[in-house]
N, C-alpha and C positions, 0 to 999 in steps of 0.2 A: 333460410332465405329471408331477406328483408322484403316485406310487403307494405304497400301503402305508405311509402316514405314521405314524411312531411318535414320540412325544415322550418324551424322557428329561430329567429335571430336572438342571441343572448349577448351579454357583455363579452364573453370569451370566444364568441364565434357562432357556430351553428349547433343546434341540438337535434338529433334524429330521434323521432318517436317511433318505436317498434310496436308490433302487435302485442297484445297482452299474453302472458305466459299461460300455457295450458298445463296446469299442475297435474291433472289426472294423467295426461299423456306422458309427462316426465316421470311420474311414479311407475307407470307401466314399463317404460324404457329402462328405468333404473333396475328393474328386476331381471332384465335380460342379460345373458352373458355377452361378452364382446363379440363372439362369433354370431350369436343370434341377432345382435344389433347390425352387424355387417350384412347378414342375410336379409334382414328387413329392409335395409337401405338399398340393396341390390334389387329386391323385388319391387320396391317403389320406383326405382329408376327405370326398370324394365317396363313397368306398367305405364309410366308417363311417356316413355318413348313409343310404346305401342299406340297410345292415344294420338300422339303427334303423327305417327306413320299413317294411321287410319284416316286422319284429317287430310293429309297430303294425298292419299290414294283416292279419297272422294273428290278432292279438288282437281286432281290430275289423273283421271282414270287411264289415260293412254300411256303413262310413264311406267317403265319397268321398275322392279324392286331396287336395283342398284341406283337408278336415277332418283327414285324417291329418297333413298338413303343420302344421296349427295344434296338433295334439296333440304333435308333435315339438318345435315351438317352445316350448310350455308346459313340456315335459319338460326341455329343455335350459336354460331359464331358471331352473329349480329346482336345477340342479347348481352347487355352489359354485365350481368351476373355471371355469365359463362366465359368471359374473356380472361385469358391467361397472359397478361402483358406484364 
């Protein structure tokens, strides 16, 4: 994911500056099998969804779990990185 995007104008258009590469993390991931990488990705995804769900449950304690899930879906659909257009 691109974080802290800054655009600087150059002669050919715009240049996007990305976060620096975390080489130690890349070396760790390179040692994993494809299946282990997929498992790690699924675990991180589940963890981030649980954090978001917990935040919505604290903000809207009267909502049921299906209603919280719909709020999450609406929230994620409004984030530019998650749009599938």
